[in-house]
C-alpha positions as CSV (number, residue, x, y, z in Angstrom):
1,X,68.9,82.4,-151.9
2,X,72.1,80.8,-153.7
3,X,73.9,78.0,-151.9
4,X,77.5,77.2,-152.6
5,X,79.7,74.6,-150.7
6,X,82.8,72.3,-150.6
7,X,83.3,69.3,-148.2
8,X,84.8,72.0,-145.6
9,X,82.4,75.1,-145.9
10,X,79.1,76.0,-147.1
11,X,77.7,79.5,-147.7
12,X,74.3,81.2,-148.6
13,X,74.1,84.2,-150.6
14,X,71.1,86.5,-150.9
15,X,71.0,88.2,-154.3
16,X,69.5,91.2,-152.5
17,X,72.7,93.3,-151.9
18,X,74.7,90.2,-153.1
19,X,75.1,89.5,-149.2
20,X,76.8,86.5,-147.6
21,X,73.9,85.7,-145.3
22,X,75.3,82.2,-143.7
23,X,78.8,80.6,-143.5
24,X,79.1,77.1,-142.0
25,X,81.8,74.4,-141.6
26,X,81.5,71.0,-142.8
27,X,79.5,69.9,-139.9
28,X,76.9,72.7,-140.2
29,X,78.0,74.8,-137.5
30,X,77.2,78.6,-138.1
31,X,80.3,80.9,-138.3
32,X,78.4,84.0,-138.9
33,X,76.1,86.4,-136.8
34,X,72.7,85.2,-135.6
35,X,71.3,88.6,-137.0
36,X,69.4,89.4,-133.8
37,X,67.1,92.4,-134.5
38,X,67.9,93.5,-130.9
39,X,71.4,94.5,-132.0
40,X,71.8,94.3,-136.0
41,X,70.1,92.5,-138.6
42,X,72.9,92.8,-141.3
43,X,75.2,90.0,-142.1
44,X,77.8,90.9,-144.4
45,X,76.9,93.9,-146.7
46,X,78.9,95.0,-149.6
47,X,79.8,98.8,-149.1
48,X,79.6,100.8,-152.4
49,X,80.0,103.5,-153.8
50,X,81.0,105.0,-150.5
51,X,82.3,103.7,-147.2
52,X,80.9,105.3,-144.0
53,X,78.8,108.2,-143.6
54,X,78.7,111.6,-145.4
55,X,78.9,115.0,-143.6
56,X,75.4,116.2,-143.5
57,X,74.3,113.1,-145.7
58,X,75.6,114.7,-148.9
59,X,78.6,114.7,-151.2
60,X,79.7,117.6,-153.7
61,X,80.4,116.9,-157.2
62,X,81.0,119.4,-159.8
63,X,79.1,122.2,-158.1
64,X,76.2,120.0,-157.2
65,X,75.1,118.0,-154.0
66,X,74.0,114.3,-154.0
67,X,72.5,112.5,-151.2
68,X,73.6,108.9,-150.2
69,X,73.1,106.7,-147.0
70,X,75.8,105.5,-144.9
71,X,77.8,102.8,-146.8
72,X,76.3,103.7,-150.1
73,X,73.4,101.9,-151.9
74,X,74.7,98.4,-153.1
75,X,73.5,96.8,-150.0
76,X,69.9,97.8,-150.6
77,X,69.6,96.7,-154.3
78,X,68.8,93.4,-155.9
79,X,71.7,92.0,-158.2
80,X,71.4,89.5,-160.8
81,X,72.7,86.2,-160.8
82,X,75.2,86.1,-163.8
83,X,76.9,82.7,-163.1
84,X,76.6,79.8,-160.7
85,X,78.0,76.4,-159.9
86,X,78.4,74.3,-157.0
87,X,81.1,76.2,-155.4
88,X,80.8,79.8,-156.8
89,X,78.4,82.4,-157.8
90,X,78.8,85.8,-159.5
91,X,76.2,88.6,-159.1
92,X,76.0,91.9,-160.8
93,X,74.5,95.3,-160.3
94,X,74.4,97.7,-163.1
95,X,73.6,101.6,-163.0
96,X,70.0,102.5,-163.5
97,X,67.4,105.4,-163.1
98,X,67.4,105.1,-159.3
99,X,71.1,105.1,-159.1
100,X,71.7,107.9,-161.3
101,X,69.6,110.2,-159.3
102,X,72.2,109.9,-156.5
103,X,75.2,108.9,-158.4
104,X,75.5,110.0,-161.9
105,X,77.8,107.5,-163.5
106,X,77.5,104.4,-165.6
107,X,79.2,101.3,-163.7
108,X,79.0,97.7,-163.1
109,X,79.3,96.1,-159.8
110,X,80.2,92.4,-159.7
111,X,80.3,90.4,-156.6
112,X,81.8,86.9,-156.7
113,X,81.6,84.4,-153.7
114,X,83.8,81.4,-154.4
115,X,84.6,78.4,-152.0
116,X,87.9,76.4,-152.5
117,X,88.4,73.9,-149.7
118,X,88.1,75.8,-146.4
119,X,88.3,79.0,-147.7
120,X,85.5,81.5,-148.9
121,X,86.7,84.4,-151.2
122,X,84.5,87.4,-152.0
123,X,85.7,89.5,-154.8
124,X,84.2,92.8,-155.7
125,X,85.0,94.2,-159.2
126,X,83.9,97.6,-160.0
127,X,83.9,99.0,-163.6
128,X,83.4,102.3,-164.9
129,X,81.4,101.9,-168.0
130,X,81.2,105.8,-168.7
131,X,83.0,108.4,-170.6
132,X,84.4,110.3,-167.6
133,X,86.4,109.7,-164.4
134,X,84.1,107.9,-161.7
135,X,84.7,108.1,-157.9
136,X,84.1,105.0,-155.7
137,X,85.2,103.3,-152.6
138,X,84.5,99.7,-151.8
139,X,84.3,97.9,-148.4
140,X,83.4,94.6,-146.6
141,X,81.3,94.1,-143.5
142,X,81.2,90.6,-142.2
143,X,79.8,89.8,-139.0
144,X,81.2,86.7,-137.4
145,X,79.8,84.7,-134.6
146,X,81.2,85.8,-131.2
147,X,81.7,83.3,-129.7
148,X,82.6,80.8,-132.6
149,X,80.9,77.4,-132.1
150,X,84.2,75.6,-131.0
151,X,83.7,75.8,-127.3
152,X,85.7,78.6,-126.4
153,X,84.5,81.2,-124.2
154,X,83.3,84.6,-125.5
155,X,85.8,86.4,-123.2
156,X,88.7,84.2,-124.6
157,X,88.1,85.5,-128.2
158,X,90.7,87.8,-129.7
159,X,91.6,89.2,-132.9
160,X,95.4,88.9,-133.9
161,X,97.1,91.2,-136.5
162,X,99.5,90.0,-139.0
163,X,101.9,92.7,-138.2
164,X,102.6,95.5,-135.8
165,X,100.0,98.3,-136.0
166,X,101.7,101.4,-134.5
167,X,99.2,104.0,-135.7
168,X,96.6,105.6,-133.3
169,X,93.0,104.9,-133.9
170,X,90.5,107.3,-135.3
171,X,87.6,108.1,-133.0
172,X,84.1,108.1,-134.4
173,X,82.3,111.5,-133.5
174,X,78.6,112.2,-133.9
175,X,77.0,111.6,-137.3
176,X,79.2,108.6,-137.8
177,X,82.1,110.9,-139.1
178,X,85.7,110.4,-138.4
179,X,87.5,112.5,-135.7
180,X,91.3,112.9,-135.3
181,X,93.5,109.7,-135.0
182,X,94.3,110.4,-131.4
183,X,92.9,107.2,-129.5
184,X,95.3,104.8,-128.1
185,X,95.5,101.5,-129.8
186,X,93.8,98.7,-127.4
187,X,96.4,96.0,-128.9
188,X,98.7,94.2,-126.6
189,X,101.4,93.4,-129.2
190,X,99.5,92.0,-132.0
191,X,96.5,91.0,-130.1
192,X,93.2,92.5,-129.7
193,X,91.4,91.0,-126.6
194,X,87.6,91.4,-127.3
195,X,85.4,92.7,-124.8
196,X,82.1,94.8,-124.9
197,X,83.3,97.9,-123.5
198,X,85.8,98.5,-126.4
199,X,82.7,99.2,-128.3
200,X,80.7,101.4,-125.9
201,X,81.0,104.4,-128.1
202,X,81.4,102.9,-131.8
203,X,83.7,101.0,-133.8
204,X,87.6,100.8,-133.7
205,X,88.9,102.4,-136.8
206,X,92.2,102.1,-138.4
207,X,92.6,104.7,-141.1
208,X,96.1,103.4,-141.8
209,X,96.6,99.6,-141.2
210,X,99.7,97.7,-142.1
211,X,98.5,94.1,-141.6
212,X,96.7,92.4,-144.6
213,X,95.4,89.5,-142.5
214,X,94.0,89.0,-139.0
215,X,93.1,85.7,-137.1
216,X,89.9,85.6,-135.1
217,X,88.8,83.1,-132.3
218,X,89.9,81.5,-129.2
219,X,93.2,80.0,-128.4
220,X,93.4,76.0,-129.0
221,X,90.2,76.1,-131.0
222,X,89.4,76.5,-134.8
223,X,90.1,80.0,-135.9
224,X,89.2,82.3,-138.9
225,X,91.8,84.0,-141.0
226,X,90.8,87.0,-142.6
227,X,92.8,88.1,-145.6
228,X,92.4,91.6,-147.4
229,X,95.4,92.5,-149.5
230,X,93.7,95.3,-151.5
231,X,92.1,97.3,-148.6
232,X,94.3,99.6,-146.5
233,X,91.6,100.7,-143.7
234,X,89.9,98.4,-141.3
235,X,87.2,98.8,-138.9
236,X,86.2,96.3,-136.1
237,X,82.6,96.9,-134.7
238,X,79.9,95.1,-132.6
239,X,77.3,96.2,-130.3
240,X,77.9,95.5,-126.4
241,X,76.0,92.2,-125.9
242,X,75.8,91.2,-129.4
243,X,76.7,87.7,-130.5
244,X,78.7,88.8,-133.5
245,X,81.9,90.9,-134.2
246,X,82.4,92.7,-137.5
247,X,86.0,92.7,-139.2
248,X,85.5,95.3,-141.9
249,X,88.3,95.9,-144.5
250,X,87.8,99.1,-146.4
251,X,89.2,101.0,-149.3
252,X,87.4,104.4,-148.1
253,X,86.3,105.7,-144.9
254,X,83.5,108.0,-143.5
255,X,83.8,111.7,-144.0
256,X,86.2,113.5,-141.4
257,X,84.4,115.8,-139.0
258,X,83.6,119.1,-140.8
259,X,84.4,117.7,-144.2
260,X,83.2,120.2,-147.0
261,X,85.4,119.1,-150.0
262,X,84.3,117.4,-153.4
263,X,84.0,113.6,-153.1
264,X,87.5,113.3,-155.0
265,X,89.0,114.6,-151.6
266,X,87.1,112.1,-149.5
267,X,89.8,109.9,-147.8
268,X,90.2,106.6,-149.5
269,X,88.3,107.6,-152.4
270,X,89.4,105.9,-155.8
271,X,89.2,107.4,-159.3
272,X,88.3,105.1,-162.1
273,X,89.2,106.2,-165.5
274,X,86.8,105.4,-168.3
275,X,86.5,101.7,-169.0
276,X,88.8,101.0,-166.0
277,X,88.0,97.9,-163.7
278,X,89.5,97.0,-160.2
279,X,88.9,94.1,-158.0
280,X,89.1,93.9,-154.2
281,X,89.1,90.5,-152.3
282,X,88.6,89.3,-148.9
283,X,89.2,85.7,-148.0
284,X,87.9,83.8,-144.9
285,X,89.5,80.7,-144.1
286,X,88.6,78.3,-141.4
287,X,91.8,77.0,-139.8
288,X,91.4,73.9,-137.6
């Protein structure tokens, strides 16, 4: 485990998956999931090279089929620590024989976690090291404590969006695939009041989101601001009764129900030219 800190925040990062496992305030209070195995043992996996599930568990590329698990393989593989100081760590995953079998591309995936005051920024940089175009999606999946450790009741917690969100939500259908965008939004103005029954079926999914920031917490208590300027899709998820809620900025999404196209046509899929690198950031700020 790697630890980084400022006077206001501290974080623990697991090189397996480059996953943030703990985020604590300056008094040591935990801001993330308890990872209770009765619900979900994940904490903040990095999603790459796909987000969500594939129809039938496979994608098609140039006439061949390849299998990938939901959210890809980055979360299951060891990263190398490339750089580290008191407040920053950068980790790297590079393609290898095992990844070539399911994703036949040469890539570098860098994940940097950096603390500056009361803000933790996670930056994911994807580089195409090959000589042909490469498809890839990136997503974040942090699970924050519900309730946060500041005295607010669980039922008082809400997520407040930066802007109006007029779009209907997408339903999750069997197999974890994306159904039509025909679900009425549960927002009241900019506010999503959190309650277990919202997640009785699965996640809330916005395949088009206007906001680039949300605030999470209870009124009149310290809150978390989550900024995600490069990711135009959002999922919010928990399991009823769990002590966490995930706020998941994505550039990519699960296959639509019945999808049978090539991976290039998968919603949110990006095309990386040979030698191209792109970065995606999520910042979490503790606001007192």
